[in-house]
C-alpha positions in Angstrom: -2.5 31.3 -39.1 -0.5 34.5 -38.6 3.3 34.3 -38.4 3.4 37.2 -35.9 1.0 38.8 -33.5 2.3 42.3 -32.8 0.9 44.0 -29.7 1.0 47.8 -30.1 0.8 49.9 -33.3 3.3 52.6 -32.3 6.8 53.0 -33.8 8.1 49.7 -32.5 5.2 47.5 -33.5 4.6 49.3 -36.9 8.2 49.2 -38.0 8.4 45.4 -37.2 5.0 44.8 -38.9 6.2 46.5 -42.1 9.6 44.8 -42.1 8.2 41.3 -41.5 5.4 41.8 -44.0 7.3 43.5 -46.8 10.8 42.4 -46.1 10.1 38.7 -45.2 6.7 38.0 -46.6 5.3 37.1 -43.2 1.6 37.3 -42.2 1.2 39.8 -39.4 -1.7 40.7 -37.1 -1.1 44.1 -35.6 -3.4 45.1 -32.7 -3.8 48.1 -30.3 -6.0 48.9 -27.4 -6.5 52.4 -28.7 -8.7 53.4 -31.6 -5.9 54.5 -33.8 -2.5 53.5 -35.1 0.7 55.5 -34.4 0.9 55.2 -30.7 1.8 58.4 -28.9 3.0 59.9 -32.2 -0.6 59.9 -33.5 -1.7 63.2 -35.0 -5.0 64.3 -36.6 -6.9 67.4 -37.8 -9.1 68.9 -35.1 -12.6 70.4 -35.6 -11.0 73.6 -36.9 -8.9 71.7 -39.5 -5.6 72.2 -37.6 -3.1 69.3 -37.5 -2.4 68.6 -33.9 -0.5 65.9 -31.9 -3.0 64.3 -29.6 -0.3 63.2 -27.1 1.9 66.2 -27.0 4.6 67.4 -29.4 6.7 64.8 -31.2 9.8 66.3 -32.8 11.8 64.0 -35.1 15.5 64.2 -34.9 18.3 61.6 -35.4 21.9 61.0 -36.2 21.1 57.7 -37.7 21.2 57.7 -41.5 19.7 54.2 -41.5 16.7 55.3 -39.4 16.1 58.4 -41.5 16.4 56.5 -44.8 14.0 53.9 -43.6 11.3 56.3 -42.6 11.8 58.3 -45.8 10.2 55.4 -47.6 6.9 56.4 -46.1 6.9 60.1 -45.9 8.2 63.3 -47.5 9.8 65.7 -45.0 9.4 69.3 -43.9 12.7 70.8 -42.7 12.3 71.8 -39.1 14.8 73.0 -36.4 13.1 72.9 -33.0 13.4 75.9 -30.7 12.3 76.2 -27.1 12.1 79.1 -24.7 11.8 79.1 -20.9 9.7 81.5 -18.9 12.2 82.6 -16.1 12.1 85.7 -14.0 9.4 87.2 -16.2 11.4 86.8 -19.4 11.3 84.3 -22.3 14.9 83.0 -22.8 16.4 80.3 -25.0 16.5 76.8 -23.7 18.9 74.9 -23.5 20.9 77.6 -21.7 23.3 79.4 -24.1 25.1 82.7 -24.4 22.0 84.7 -25.2 20.2 83.1 -22.2 22.8 84.3 -19.7 23.2 87.7 -21.3 19.5 88.3 -21.4 18.8 87.0 -18.0 21.5 89.0 -16.2 21.7 92.0 -18.5 25.3 91.1 -19.5 27.3 91.2 -22.7 29.5 88.2 -22.3 31.4 86.6 -25.1 31.6 82.8 -25.5 35.0 82.7 -23.8 33.7 84.8 -21.0 30.7 82.5 -20.6 33.0 79.6 -20.0 34.6 81.6 -17.2 31.1 82.5 -15.9 30.0 78.9 -15.7 33.3 77.9 -14.1 32.9 80.6 -11.4 29.4 79.4 -10.4 29.7 75.7 -10.9 29.8 73.4 -7.9 32.2 70.6 -8.7 31.1 67.1 -7.6 33.4 64.2 -7.0 30.8 61.9 -8.4 27.9 62.6 -10.8 25.1 60.2 -9.8 21.9 62.3 -9.8 20.3 64.8 -12.1 21.1 67.5 -9.6 24.8 66.7 -9.7 24.8 67.0 -13.5 23.4 70.5 -13.6 25.0 72.0 -10.4 28.4 70.8 -11.5 28.0 72.6 -14.8 26.1 75.8 -14.2 25.8 76.2 -10.5 22.9 76.3 -8.1 21.2 79.5 -9.1 20.6 78.4 -12.7 19.7 75.0 -11.5 16.9 76.5 -9.4 15.7 78.8 -12.2 15.6 76.3 -15.0 15.8 72.7 -13.8 14.6 71.9 -10.3 11.0 73.1 -10.6 10.5 71.6 -14.1 11.9 68.3 -13.0 9.8 68.1 -9.9 6.7 68.8 -11.9 7.7 66.3 -14.7 8.8 63.4 -12.5 7.1 64.1 -9.1 10.6 63.8 -7.7 13.5 66.1 -6.8 16.4 66.0 -9.3 18.5 64.7 -6.4 16.4 61.6 -6.5 16.6 60.9 -10.2 19.3 59.3 -12.3 21.8 61.6 -13.9 20.6 60.7 -17.4 17.4 62.8 -17.0 19.0 66.2 -17.0 22.1 65.0 -19.0 19.8 65.0 -22.0 19.6 68.8 -21.9 22.9 70.4 -23.0 24.5 73.7 -22.0 26.1 75.8 -24.7 28.6 78.6 -24.7 27.6 79.8 -28.2 24.4 81.3 -29.5 23.0 78.1 -31.0 19.3 78.1 -29.8 18.3 74.9 -31.5 17.0 72.3 -29.0 18.6 69.5 -31.0 21.8 69.4 -33.0 21.3 66.1 -34.8 22.2 65.6 -38.4 18.7 64.8 -39.5 15.9 67.2 -38.2 12.6 67.2 -40.0 8.9 66.6 -39.6 6.8 64.2 -41.7 5.3 66.5 -44.3 1.7 65.4 -44.0 2.0 64.2 -40.3 2.9 61.1 -38.4 -0.4 59.3 -38.9 -0.1 59.5 -42.7 3.4 58.1 -42.4 2.1 55.2 -40.3 -0.7 54.6 -42.8 1.9 54.3 -45.6 4.1 52.0 -43.5 1.2 49.6 -42.8 -0.3 49.6 -46.2 0.6 46.0 -47.1 -1.6 43.0 -47.9 0.3 40.9 -45.3 -0.7 43.2 -42.5 -4.1 43.0 -40.8 -4.9 45.6 -38.1 -7.3 45.3 -35.2 -7.9 48.4 -33.0 -9.8 48.7 -29.7 -8.4 45.3 -28.9 -6.6 43.9 -25.9 -4.3 41.1 -27.0 -5.5 38.9 -24.2 -9.0 38.9 -25.8 -7.8 37.2 -29.0 -4.6 35.4 -27.7 -6.3 32.0 -27.5 -8.7 32.6 -30.4 -6.6 33.7 -33.4 -3.6 31.4 -34.0 -0.1 32.8 -34.5 3.4 31.5 -34.3 5.3 34.2 -32.4 4.5 37.5 -30.6 6.1 40.9 -30.6 5.1 42.8 -27.5 5.5 46.6 -27.1 3.4 47.2 -24.1 4.5 47.5 -20.4 6.6 44.6 -19.5 5.3 44.4 -15.9 1.7 44.1 -17.2 2.7 41.2 -19.5 3.8 39.2 -16.5 0.8 40.2 -14.4 2.9 42.4 -12.1 4.7 39.5 -10.6 7.3 41.7 -9.1 5.1 44.7 -8.6 4.3 47.6 -10.8 7.1 49.5 -12.5 6.7 53.2 -11.9 5.8 55.3 -14.9 5.0 59.0 -15.3 1.9 59.9 -17.1 0.6 63.1 -18.8 -2.7 64.9 -19.1 -3.2 67.2 -22.1 -5.4 70.2 -22.4 -5.9 71.3 -26.1 -7.1 74.7 -27.0 -7.7 76.5 -30.3 -7.4 80.3 -30.5 -8.8 82.7 -33.1 -5.4 84.2 -33.9 -2.7 83.2 -36.4 0.0 82.9 -33.8 -0.4 82.4 -30.0 3.1 82.4 -28.5 6.7 83.5 -29.4 8.1 80.0 -29.8 7.1 76.5 -30.7 7.4 75.4 -27.1 7.6 77.5 -24.0 8.7 75.8 -20.8 7.4 76.9 -17.4 9.8 75.6 -14.8 8.6 77.6 -11.9 5.1 78.8 -12.6 1.8 77.0 -13.0 0.9 73.3 -12.7 1.8 72.6 -16.4 5.3 72.1 -17.6 5.0 73.6 -21.1 2.8 74.9 -23.9 3.3 73.8 -27.5 1.9 75.5 -30.6 1.5 73.0 -33.4 1.6 75.3 -36.4 5.3 75.9 -35.8 5.9 72.2 -36.0 3.8 71.4 -39.0 4.2 74.5 -41.1 0.5 74.6 -41.6 -1.1 77.9 -42.8 -4.3 78.6 -41.0 -6.1 81.7 -39.6 -6.4 80.0 -36.2 -3.9 78.2 -34.1 -3.9 75.3 -31.7 -1.9 74.8 -28.5 -1.6 72.1 -25.8 -0.8 72.3 -22.1 1.0 69.4 -20.5 0.2 68.4 -17.0 2.4 65.6 -15.5 0.5 62.9 -13.6 1.4 60.0 -11.4 -1.5 57.9 -12.8 -2.8 57.3 -16.3 -1.3 55.9 -19.5 2.3 55.0 -19.0 4.6 57.5 -20.8 8.0 57.7 -19.1 9.8 55.0 -17.2 11.1 56.6 -14.0 14.9 56.3 -14.0 15.9 55.3 -10.5 18.3 52.5 -9.4 15.5 50.7 -7.4 13.3 50.7 -10.5 16.2 49.3 -12.6 16.5 46.5 -10.2 12.8 45.6 -10.5 13.0 45.8 -14.3 16.0 43.4 -14.2 13.7 40.8 -12.7 11.2 41.3 -15.5 13.9 41.2 -18.1 15.0 37.8 -16.8 11.4 36.6 -17.3 11.4 38.1 -20.8 14.6 36.5 -21.7 13.1 33.1 -20.6 10.1 33.7 -22.9 11.7 33.0 -26.3 8.5 33.0 -28.3 7.9 36.7 -27.4 10.0 39.6 -28.5 9.9 42.6 -26.2 10.5 45.9 -28.1 10.0 49.6 -27.4 10.1 52.1 -24.5 7.5 50.3 -22.3 8.6 46.7 -23.0 12.2 47.4 -22.3 11.6 50.1 -19.6 13.9 52.6 -21.4 13.5 56.3 -22.0 13.9 56.1 -25.8 13.4 58.8 -28.4 11.4 57.9 -31.5 14.5 57.3 -33.6 15.9 55.0 -30.9 12.7 52.9 -31.0 12.9 52.7 -34.8 16.6 51.6 -34.5 15.8 49.0 -31.9 12.9 47.6 -34.0 15.2 47.4 -37.1 17.8 45.6 -35.0 15.2 43.1 -33.6 14.0 42.5 -37.2 17.5 41.6 -38.3 17.9 39.4 -35.3 14.7 37.5 -36.0 15.7 37.1 -39.7 19.3 36.3 -38.9 20.5 39.0 -41.3 23.1 41.8 -41.0 22.7 45.5 -41.1 23.9 45.8 -44.7 20.9 43.9 -46.1 19.4 45.5 -49.2 16.0 45.9 -47.5 17.4 48.9 -45.6 17.7 51.0 -48.9 15.2 53.8 -49.3 12.2 53.6 -51.6 12.9 55.6 -54.7 9.4 57.2 -54.9 10.1 59.4 -51.9 12.1 62.5 -53.0 11.3 65.4 -50.8 14.1 65.7 -48.2 15.0 68.5 -45.8 17.4 71.1 -47.3 19.7 70.7 -44.3 20.2 66.9 -44.7 21.6 64.7 -47.5 19.1 63.6 -50.2 18.6 59.9 -49.7 16.4 58.9 -52.6 16.9 59.6 -56.3 19.0 62.7 -56.0 16.2 65.3 -56.5 14.4 67.5 -54.1 11.0 69.2 -54.3 11.9 71.8 -51.7 9.9 72.8 -48.7 6.2 71.9 -48.9 3.6 73.1 -46.6 1.2 70.8 -44.8 -2.4 71.6 -45.5 
């Protein structure tokens, strides 16, 4: 008899499996329909020995000390500040839009103060910010909106920004300084040996049994368990009683090139050209040294594996009906992006899983189990050391 059947071996399921097994001595069966653990964060070495992310780039960043300390039990870290360029008007310019972006794009020499005035002169104030278009146009005007946001959003979501919730483009800031980092979080780093190695460490516990290539419905009535933790699509769990919730999917095209470096930045966005949205070069992310390099193109799709819940008011209304069903199913805990129909980053999923664990156990956030494991010592140079006060410096993934 298992105490918990956990459906899905991504961040939500794996964190809860580890906490229940190691923190509460519960017997856990973790299953996944895919042939690997790690969910969309799964990475592996390709035929040329290059570490790649199978489902597109996963960049870890968080402002949560608790989340960073928790994951530090299972991995050492490589310091990494993510940078993105956008291909606009035949130039590669920093994204998010900053001082250098505007100066390069328009051949200007503005100061930060003058850039504020520039944005104010082109912005189109809106009485109410309700859509993604409103967010951008009210800050930087219509021309920059057309150059950087509209085409990319239409490719990514299959909808015009005027049809999407404001939260979509609100995630991308606009800066008046020269900071070209994509994120400004306190903790920014990549697992030193990759995400899959981190998940393997997390799930290496005698109380955890793992079954892959398995749909939970196949074993639900065969293997006994007391409670379920479900991280899959909530509409599928309830057999689409209120219809299918819309998700955007992605198709990935991986290539390896016989050159050390392929492009001028870790990620290059293509808001207005080509069918793909961006190209990622993995060696920037992993720090791996190799004579070849591997890239991935991302093509948004309407059908396929569910990746992104589509943030529109009508979809939120349908989800509210499913949430009511979930709330009336006390023996099942719904956790993660798909199960709660939320556009979460990785750290937000980890935080949610830790919160659910505390709720299940009836404990508070200050429990001793949230302290880091002392054996992990390599921390990013840009963040506080959270283990035993030492640092091994910046290692390279091989």
